[in-house]
N, C-alpha and C positions, 0 to 999 in steps of 0.2 A: 207731395210737396206742400208745405204750409203756405198760407197767404203771405205771412211776414217774410219767409225765406225768398219767395218769388219776388216780392217787392224789393228786398235788399239786392237781389241779383240784378233786377232791372235798373236800380239806382247805380250799382257798380258799373254795369254795362254802359250807361249813359255817360258816366264820368270818363270811362276808358275811351269811348267813342269821341268825346270832346278832346281828350288828350291826344289821341291819334291824329285828329284833324289839325290840332296845333302843331304837332311834330311835322306833319306833312307840309304845313306852311313854312316852317323853319327850314326844312330840307330844300324846298323849292326855292326859297330866297337865297340860301347858301349856294345852290346850284347856279343860279343866275349870277351871283357875285363871282363864283369861280370862273364861269365862262367869260365874264368881263375882264377879270384879271389875266386870264390866259390870252385874250386878245391884246391887252396892254403889253404883256410880256413879248408877244410876237412883234408888235409895233416897235417896241424898244430894241429888240434884236435886229429888226430890219433897219432901224435908224442907226444903230451902232455899226452894222455892216456897211451901210452906205457911207457913213462918216469915217469909219475905221479903215476903209480901203485906202484913203489918202494917208492916214496916220500910220498904217502898218508898214509903209515903205520907209518910214523914218526909224532910226534906232534910238532907244532911250539913252544909250551911251553918248550920242551926239549932242544931247541937250545938256546945257550947263545947269547946275543946281541953282536955286533962286538966290542963294547968298553970294554968288559971284557977280 
């Protein structure tokens, strides 16, 4: 293998290595965001269930529309 080809391969590898590191950071950040959003959804579901238990006993047909 010639010296130039070896040098070109080393340069390509270093760029690919940097790119993989950047992708890893993005994926890690997205994973943390997904975990936070999942926790927020669970909290909202719990909140809706605790508030909804009182509201579920009422029927929507019992409520008057706002224009009455």
